[in-house]
C-alpha positions in Angstrom: 95.4 129.9 90.4 96.6 127.6 92.8 100.0 125.7 92.6 99.8 122.0 93.8 103.0 120.6 95.7 104.7 117.8 93.7 103.2 115.2 96.4 99.6 116.1 95.5 97.3 114.0 93.4 96.7 117.2 91.5 100.4 118.3 90.5 100.4 116.6 87.0 96.8 118.0 86.1 96.5 120.9 83.8 94.9 124.0 85.0 93.0 126.8 83.0 91.4 130.1 84.7 88.6 128.5 86.4 89.5 125.1 87.1 91.6 121.8 86.7 91.6 119.9 83.5 90.9 116.2 83.5 92.8 114.5 86.1 96.1 112.9 85.5 97.3 110.5 88.1 101.0 110.0 88.5 101.0 106.2 87.4 104.3 104.5 87.7 105.2 100.4 87.4 105.2 100.2 91.2 101.6 101.3 91.3 100.4 99.6 88.3 99.6 95.7 88.8 98.9 93.7 85.6 97.6 90.7 87.9 93.9 91.6 87.7 90.6 89.9 88.4 87.0 90.3 87.0 84.4 92.3 89.2 80.9 93.0 88.7 79.7 96.1 90.0 76.8 95.5 92.2 73.9 97.8 93.8 76.3 98.9 96.8 78.9 100.4 94.3 76.3 101.8 91.8 78.0 105.0 90.8 80.3 104.8 93.7 84.0 104.1 92.8 85.3 105.5 95.8 83.3 103.0 98.0 84.9 100.0 96.0 88.3 101.8 96.4 87.9 102.1 99.9 86.7 98.5 100.4 89.5 96.8 97.9 92.3 99.3 98.7 91.7 100.9 101.8 91.6 104.5 100.2 88.5 106.0 98.6 91.0 108.5 96.6 91.7 105.7 94.5 88.4 105.6 92.6 90.2 106.6 89.3 92.1 103.2 89.0 88.9 101.6 87.8 88.7 104.1 85.1 92.3 103.6 84.0 91.8 99.6 84.1 88.8 99.9 82.2 89.2 102.6 79.5 87.1 100.9 77.0 84.2 100.5 79.4 84.4 103.5 81.7 84.4 106.9 79.9 82.7 108.7 82.8 84.0 107.4 86.0 80.7 108.1 88.0 77.6 107.5 85.3 79.3 104.5 83.7 80.1 102.9 86.9 76.8 101.0 87.4 75.5 97.9 89.0 75.8 94.8 86.5 78.9 95.9 84.7 81.6 93.9 84.5 85.1 95.3 85.1 88.7 94.4 85.5 90.3 95.5 89.0 94.0 95.2 90.0 94.2 92.7 92.9 96.6 95.2 94.7 97.1 98.6 94.5 99.8 100.5 96.0 99.6 104.5 96.0 102.9 106.5 96.1 103.3 109.4 98.1 100.6 111.2 100.4 97.8 109.8 97.9 
């Protein structure tokens, strides 16, 4: 089983003998923003939260931000990220470390 450095996105995520468990991002008050806006997922981003993260925040690895801010609407971060769904997105997101 692999160990991850403390700067890795996966350092807080539990592991079993075969794979990583559900991703647990390192969230801090510096990275979370209460200033959000409403966004309707369009066809370009259908099942592609990574593309939206890249376009909004310049980093496709921040796809999980949408699932975090919309826990009541997005259970599966890929399959629930569909065209026409209205979600809340932070106006800014600052990733910490090497994320």
